[in-house]
Structure formats: C-alpha cells, structure tokens
C-alpha positions in Angstrom: 9.2 24.0 4.3 12.0 22.0 4.6 15.7 22.3 4.1 19.1 20.7 4.4 20.7 20.9 8.3 24.0 20.3 8.7 24.3 21.9 12.4 25.5 19.2 15.2 22.4 19.8 16.6 19.0 21.9 15.7 15.1 22.0 15.6 12.4 22.1 13.0 8.7 22.1 12.7 5.4 22.0 10.4 4.5 25.1 8.7 2.5 27.7 11.1 3.4 25.5 14.0 1.4 25.7 16.7 -1.1 26.7 14.4 -2.5 24.2 12.1 -0.6 23.5 9.0 -1.5 24.1 5.6 -3.5 21.6 3.5 -1.8 19.6 0.5 1.9 20.5 2.2 5.0 18.5 1.3 8.1 19.3 3.1 11.4 17.4 3.2 14.4 18.0 5.5 17.6 16.5 5.0 19.7 15.9 8.4 23.5 15.4 7.8 26.0 15.0 10.5 29.8 14.3 9.8 30.5 10.4 10.1 30.7 8.4 12.0 28.1 10.6 14.0 24.7 9.2 13.9 21.4 11.2 13.7 19.1 11.1 17.0 15.8 12.3 16.5 12.9 13.5 18.7 9.6 14.7 18.2 8.7 16.7 21.1 5.0 17.6 20.1 2.4 15.9 17.5 -1.0 16.7 16.3 -1.0 15.2 12.9 -4.4 13.8 11.3 -4.6 10.2 11.8 -5.0 7.4 13.4 -2.6 4.6 12.3 -1.6 3.7 9.6 -1.4 7.3 8.6 -3.2 7.3 5.3 -4.1 10.9 5.0 -1.3 13.2 6.9 1.9 11.9 8.1 5.7 12.6 9.4 7.9 10.0 7.7 11.6 9.4 8.8 14.0 7.3 6.4 17.7 6.6 7.0 20.0 6.5 4.2 21.4 2.8 4.9 20.6 0.3 2.1 17.1 -1.5 2.7 16.5 0.9 5.6 12.8 0.7 6.7 11.1 4.0 7.4 8.9 5.2 10.4 5.5 6.8 9.8 4.1 8.8 12.7 0.2 10.6 12.7 -2.2 11.1 15.7 -1.3 13.3 18.8 0.7 11.3 20.8 4.5 11.9 20.5 6.8 9.0 19.8 9.9 8.0 21.4 13.1 9.3 20.7 14.2 7.4 17.7 18.3 6.7 17.8 19.2 5.9 13.7 22.0 4.0 12.4 22.8 6.7 9.7 24.2 9.9 9.4 22.1 11.1 6.9 18.4 11.1 7.7 15.3 12.6 5.4 12.3 13.8 7.1 9.2 14.2 5.0 5.6 15.9 6.1 2.6 15.3 4.0 -0.8 16.9 4.6 -4.0 16.1 2.5 -6.6 18.7 1.3 -8.5 18.2 4.2 -8.7 18.3 8.1 -5.4 19.8 9.9 -3.8 19.5 12.9 -1.5 21.7 15.1 1.5 19.7 13.4 4.6 19.0 15.1 7.9 20.3 16.5 11.2 17.8 16.5 14.7 18.2 17.5 17.6 16.5 16.5 21.5 15.9 17.4 24.6 13.9 16.4 25.6 11.4 18.7 28.4 8.9 18.4 27.8 5.2 17.9 27.0 3.2 21.3 26.2 6.6 22.7 22.3 6.2 22.0 20.4 7.6 24.6 16.3 8.3 25.5 14.5 11.2 26.9 13.3 11.5 30.4 11.8 8.3 31.6 11.9 6.5 28.4 13.5 3.2 28.5 16.4 2.2 26.3 16.4 -1.1 24.7 19.9 -2.9 24.1 19.6 -2.2 20.2 19.1 1.4 20.8 15.3 1.5 20.6 13.5 3.7 23.0 9.8 2.9 24.6 7.6 4.5 26.7 7.5 3.4 30.3 4.0 2.1 30.0 5.5 -0.1 27.8 7.8 -1.7 30.7 7.0 -4.7 32.7 3.8 -5.3 30.9 4.1 -8.6 30.1 4.4 -7.8 26.6 8.0 -7.6 25.4 8.5 -4.1 23.1 12.4 -4.9 22.8 13.7 -7.3 20.6 16.0 -8.6 23.5 13.3 -8.5 26.2 15.1 -6.2 28.4 12.1 -4.2 29.1 10.5 -7.3 30.6 13.6 -8.6 32.7 14.2 -7.9 36.5 11.0 -6.3 36.6 10.5 -5.1 40.2 7.7 -2.3 39.6 4.6 -4.1 38.4 1.7 -1.9 36.6 -1.4 -1.2 38.8 -4.8 -1.4 37.2 -6.3 -4.5 36.1 -8.7 -6.6 33.7 -12.2 -5.4 33.2 -14.5 -7.4 31.2 -18.2 -6.2 32.4 -20.6 -4.4 29.9 -20.0 -1.3 31.9 -17.6 -0.3 34.9 -15.5 2.5 36.3 -11.8 3.5 36.5 -10.2 6.3 38.4 -6.6 7.3 39.5 -5.3 6.4 42.9 -7.2 8.0 45.7 -9.3 10.1 43.7 -10.7 12.7 44.2 -7.7 13.3 46.6 -4.6 13.9 45.1 -3.0 11.0 43.2 0.4 9.6 44.7 3.7 10.4 42.7 5.2 8.0 40.2 2.2 6.0 39.4 1.9 3.6 36.2 -1.6 2.2 36.1 -3.0 0.2 33.1 -6.5 -1.1 32.7 -7.4 -3.5 29.8 -11.2 -3.5 29.1 -12.7 -6.6 27.3 -16.2 -6.9 26.2 -18.0 -9.2 24.0 -17.4 -9.9 20.4 -19.8 -7.8 18.3 -19.5 -4.7 20.8 -17.1 -1.8 21.1 -16.6 0.4 24.2 -17.5 3.9 24.7 -15.2 5.6 27.5 -16.5 8.9 29.2 -14.9 10.8 31.5 -16.4 12.5 34.3 -13.7 14.2 36.3 -10.3 15.1 34.7 -7.5 17.4 36.7 -3.9 16.4 35.8 -0.8 18.3 35.8 -0.8 20.6 32.9 1.8 20.4 30.4 1.9 21.2 26.4 2.7 17.8 25.0 1.6 16.0 28.2 5.2 14.5 28.9 4.8 14.4 33.1 1.3 13.4 34.0 -1.3 11.8 31.5 -3.8 9.6 30.6 -3.5 7.6 27.4 -6.0 5.8 25.6 -5.3 2.8 23.2 -7.7 1.5 20.6 -6.3 -2.1 21.1 -5.6 -4.7 24.1 -2.0 -3.7 24.0 0.2 -0.3 24.0 2.8 -1.0 21.4 0.8 -1.2 18.2 0.5 2.6 17.6 -3.4 2.7 17.8 -3.9 5.5 20.1 -7.3 7.5 20.6 -5.7 10.3 22.6 -3.4 11.4 25.4 -4.5 13.8 27.8 -3.6 16.2 30.6 -4.4 19.4 32.0 -7.8 20.3 33.5 -9.9 20.1 30.2 -12.2 17.0 30.1 -11.3 14.5 27.2 -14.0 14.0 24.6 -16.0 10.7 24.8 -13.8 8.1 23.0 -15.1 5.0 21.2 -12.9 1.9 20.3 -13.0 -0.1 16.8 -13.5 -3.3 18.6 -14.3 -5.1 21.8 -10.8 -4.2 23.3 -9.5 -1.0 24.9 -6.5 -0.1 27.1 -6.4 3.2 29.4 -3.0 4.1 30.9 -2.5 6.5 33.7 1.2 7.8 34.2 2.3 10.3 36.8 5.9 11.3 37.4 7.6 12.7 40.7 6.6 16.2 40.6 3.0 18.1 40.6 0.2 15.9 41.9 -3.5 16.8 41.2 -7.1 15.3 41.9 -6.8 12.7 39.1 -9.7 11.4 37.1 -12.8 9.3 37.1 -14.2 7.6 34.1 -16.8 5.1 33.0 -17.2 2.4 29.8 -20.1 0.8 28.3 -20.3 -2.0 25.8 -22.3 -0.9 22.7 -23.7 -3.3 20.0 -22.2 -2.9 16.6 -25.7 -2.7 15.2 -26.2 0.6 17.3 -22.5 1.9 16.6 -22.8 2.5 12.8 -25.4 4.6 11.1 -27.3 3.1 8.0 -24.9 4.7 5.4 -21.7 3.0 6.6 -20.4 -0.3 6.6 -19.4 -1.8 9.8 -16.4 -3.9 10.2 -15.9 -7.0 12.0 -13.9 -5.0 14.5 -16.9 -2.6 14.8 -15.1 0.1 13.0 -17.5 2.0 10.7 -16.4 2.7 7.1 -18.2 4.6 4.2 -20.1 2.3 1.7 -18.2 3.6 -1.2 -14.9 2.0 0.3 -16.6 -1.6 -0.4 -14.9 -3.9 -2.8 -12.4 -0.9 -3.9 -9.3 -2.7 -3.5 -8.0 -1.5 -0.1 -8.5 -2.9 3.2 -10.2 0.0 5.0 -11.4 -2.5 7.7 -8.7 -3.8 9.9 -9.7 -7.5 9.4 -10.5 -6.7 5.7 -14.0 -7.4 5.9 -14.6 -4.5 3.4 -13.0 -6.5 0.6 -14.7 -9.9 1.2 -17.4 -11.3 -1.4 -16.4 -9.2 -4.0 -16.5 -11.7 -6.7 -19.0 -9.9 -8.6 -17.7 -6.2 -8.1 -16.5 -4.1 -11.2 -13.3 -3.1 -9.7 -10.5 -5.5 -9.9 -8.1 -4.9 -6.8 -4.7 -3.5 -7.7 -5.6 -4.3 -11.7 -3.3 -3.5 -14.4 -3.3 -0.4 -16.5 -6.7 1.5 -17.2 -7.5 4.2 -19.8 -7.3 7.8 -18.4 -10.8 8.8 -17.8 -10.3 12.1 -16.0 -11.0 14.6 -18.9 -8.8 17.3 -17.2 -5.9 14.9 -17.9 -6.4 13.9 -21.2 -3.4 14.6 -23.9 -0.5 13.7 -21.7 2.4 11.9 -23.0 0.7 8.6 -21.7 -3.0 7.7 -21.9 -3.0 4.7 -19.0 -3.0 4.8 -15.6 -3.5 2.6 -12.4 -5.3 3.1 -9.1 -4.9 3.3 -6.0 -2.5 6.3 -5.9 -0.3 5.0 -2.9 1.5 8.5 -2.8 -1.9 10.5 -2.2 -4.3 7.8 -0.9 -6.6 8.1 -3.8 -8.8 5.1 -4.5 -9.9 5.4 -8.0 -10.2 8.1 -10.9 -13.6 9.4 -9.9 -12.0 10.7 -6.5 -9.0 11.9 -8.5 -11.1 14.2 -10.5 -12.9 15.2 -7.0 -9.1 16.2 -6.0 -8.4 18.1 -9.2 -11.4 20.1 -9.0 -10.2 21.5 -5.6 -7.6 23.7 -7.7 -8.5 27.0 -8.6 -8.4 26.0 -12.5 -10.5 29.0 -13.8 -7.8 31.3 -12.1 -4.8 29.3 -13.2 -5.7 29.3 -16.6 -4.8 32.6 -17.2 -1.3 32.1 -16.2 1.4 31.6 -19.1 2.7 28.3 -17.7 -0.8 26.8 -17.2 -0.3 23.7 -19.6 3.0 22.7 -17.8 1.4 23.2 -14.5 -1.4 20.9 -15.5 1.0 18.2 -16.7 2.6 18.0 -13.8 -0.4 18.2 -11.4 -2.0 15.2 -13.3 1.0 13.3 -13.4 1.0 13.2 -9.6 -2.8 12.9 -9.0 -3.2 10.4 -12.2 0.2 8.7 -12.4 1.4 6.9 -15.6 1.0 3.3 -15.6 4.2 1.3 -15.9 4.1 -1.6 -18.2 6.1 -3.8 -15.4 3.4 -3.3 -13.0 2.6 -0.2 -10.5 3.1 3.7 -11.6 5.6 6.1 -12.2 6.2 9.6 -10.5 7.1 12.5 -12.6 10.6 13.3 -12.9 12.3 15.9 -11.0 13.3 17.8 -14.0 9.8 18.2 -15.0 8.9 19.5 -11.4 11.7 22.0 -11.3 11.2 23.3 -14.9 7.7 23.9 -13.9 8.4 25.5 -10.9 10.9 28.0 -12.6 8.1 28.9 -15.1 5.3 29.1 -12.3 6.4 30.1 -9.2 6.5 33.9 -9.7 2.7 34.1 -11.4 1.7 32.0 -8.7 3.0 34.4 -6.1 1.2 36.9 -8.0 -2.0 35.1 -7.3 -1.1 34.5 -3.7 -0.8 31.2 -4.2 2.4 29.1 -2.9 4.1 26.5 -5.1 2.5 23.1 -4.0 5.8 20.6 -4.4 8.8 19.7 -3.0 10.7 18.9 -6.2 13.5 17.0 -4.3 11.0 14.2 -3.5 10.7 13.3 -7.1 13.2 11.0 -8.7 15.9 12.3 -11.0 15.6 9.6 -13.6 19.3 9.0 -13.4 18.9 6.7 -10.2 17.5 3.1 -10.4 14.1 4.7 -9.8 12.0 5.1 -13.0 9.8 8.5 -13.7 7.8 9.7 -15.9 7.5 12.6 -18.4 4.2 13.7 -18.6 
C-alpha cells in the first residue's frame, strides 16, 4: 500500500477498504502538487482503532515545511477538511497486530494559496482551519482568531444536565425533528462517578459516513479535544456508551434534507467502584486500565494516576540503555536497547517478546534470508539505544536489502512484506539510524 501521488486531485484508502484492514500494516502516501499550489486533504470516512491519543492504529498527516507539526487521526469520526501550507504532504497509515477497523478513505486536491475551503457545512477560520458546525457559537473558541464565536446569531439548543440520571431526545420526538438543528447537551455528574448513556429509540437519516444528520458523543465537557466515543446515524441503535470521567457531551446535528423520528436516550451516573473490575486499576477520571500498566513509565491515565507513588517500583521511566533480554534478538550489532518503543507502542521487553512470538518463526527459519529478516524485525521491535539518549530506527538500506532478499520467498509462503522501507531514515540525513 502507499505510493507517490502527483495528479492535481485523487483519492486513496486503507488496504481492503471498506473491509477490515490487515494487522501490522504500514503505508505511506507522498502527495506532491506543483508549487505554488498547496495540498488540501479530506478524510471522508474513518474507522480506525482508537480513541485519541491514537496509541494503536492511526492515520498521520505531515507537511514538508520546516518544523511542521503532524496531525494524527483515529476513532470512527472523520475529521474536518485539512488545508495544508505545503506542496508536498506525507500521509502514513499504521496498524498494530490486534483489532482492525474498516479503515479510511481520503481525497486530496491542489489549491492555490488563499483559496482554502471547507466541505459542506464546515466553518472556515481565517487561518484556513476547518471546524465542524457543532463547534461554532458554542462559547468555546476553536479558531485562533475566535471567528467561530463572532457575530453568533444561531445558539445551540440542548442544555446542562447535572442530575444522577436523566433523559434527552431530539426535538419533537417521536415526531420528525425539524430541519437545520444543532443541539448540545453537556452532562455533568459528581466526582468519583462516570456516565452511562443508553439509547432507547433511534432513527436518523442514513448515510455511510454520517455527515448529514447524526448524534455524536464526546468523552469530555467540550467538543474540540478529539475524545469522541462515536458518531451515529441510520436506524441501528447505538451501543451503550460509558465516559471515562464525570463529563460527557452529546451533540445532535440535522441538515436541511431528510428528517426522521430522531432519538430518545437516558443517562445514569455510576460510581467508580462499580465501573472497574477487580483486576483493573481505576484512574482518577474513572477510566479503567490494566494493573500491568502501573508504574511502567507511561501515563495511561489521563490524570497520570497510574504513575504516582512509584518510588519503590523496579521500572525507571524513560531509563537509559538496558541490556537486551529478548533471546530471539541476541547477536545483533548492538547489545543495549531502551523502552518504551514509541513507534510500536510497546511498553517493555516482556511485551516485545510477546510481539515477536506472533511472527511465524518456525516457518521463516526455512527461508534463506532468515537471518537478515530477523535482524530487521528485531531492530524495529527492540531498537538500538543511542548513547545520546533515545533509540535509533534501522537504516533504510537495511530494510531495502532485506526486502530484496526476502520478498519473493515470503510470497511463496503467502506472506506479504510487512514494512514500507521509505519510512526509515537513510542515514545520509540528520536523523541517525542503526545497522543491526
């Protein structure tokens, strides 16, 4: 998957889309349009394992300008249109070895500077940023110039809900809801509780990516932080949703077209002591995380509660180099590594061993290029520790050489080549790399 896209407009998608994408996928698309034109990108559908901050599977957008920030997407709500400031853009799709979603589809086009635009009812900030209509006139500026909060004639319907239980519904339910609706309910319960939201009736205009009429549920008190529990439309009743803390926001949007009977939902506050099973740890926000994640150097809880009181823990967060303990990776050109592995979201060497066991080593040992393949895979999973701090990815030349040796043999075993070598540093740039 991946490739170099040079047409003035085009589209691309995850492998197998709209079916589930394969595990352990790494794709890179390089979009190049002739300067001074800029790239405009729209992800029209998204179903990628999440939620934010996208530690497992993700879609990443990076511009070819100095010190450009990158944008990462996951979850099941497509983001607003992105107007970039670059003629060359890299789009990377990454999946881990576990759960797979339906993936994504995206469209791009070349636009001239100062001709930025947004799709459908999205709002265009003065800086060229697009935001969803639910973020306009909500009292919380989402544009740097605050243009989304200026001259607001339309105010959100809905309201504040603070009881231990309550219900909410679309206007006129069970009769058809009016056109052009924008309703926002913010649910707040007492600290030490989370919110369970259950839908009893649900019938909205159907559309594959839920862009016309929809209900969107946010795991927070605001709508611009990317913590989306789901966006729903059609006639299938959404699953029961639970927040990670005492705040939840529910949005209902209807356009000027088809109207249906809408929805009826109820919520209930649940004490944290009732929300997490005994083998899981309860964060201060109410989120449940695995006990093995305590004191592992990662803030798995939003509030960092899983990393407090770790003075007696054997793990030192972001420690310096440690000897390689993964037996399969002994005999490399280096003997020291460092964790966590930020590229694969692997916490420690025990988890790295578990990841490596998923490879079909008994079969792969029969191919002539086995040792080269082992070195490359180990260099990715158990990276070389840099004396200056951090870790090094394997060099692109190692990946390309191994691919040339192994790809044909892997095809005979009905196995696809697992890496996109263009994503690795080539060693001639300022970014260092490892020769395992």
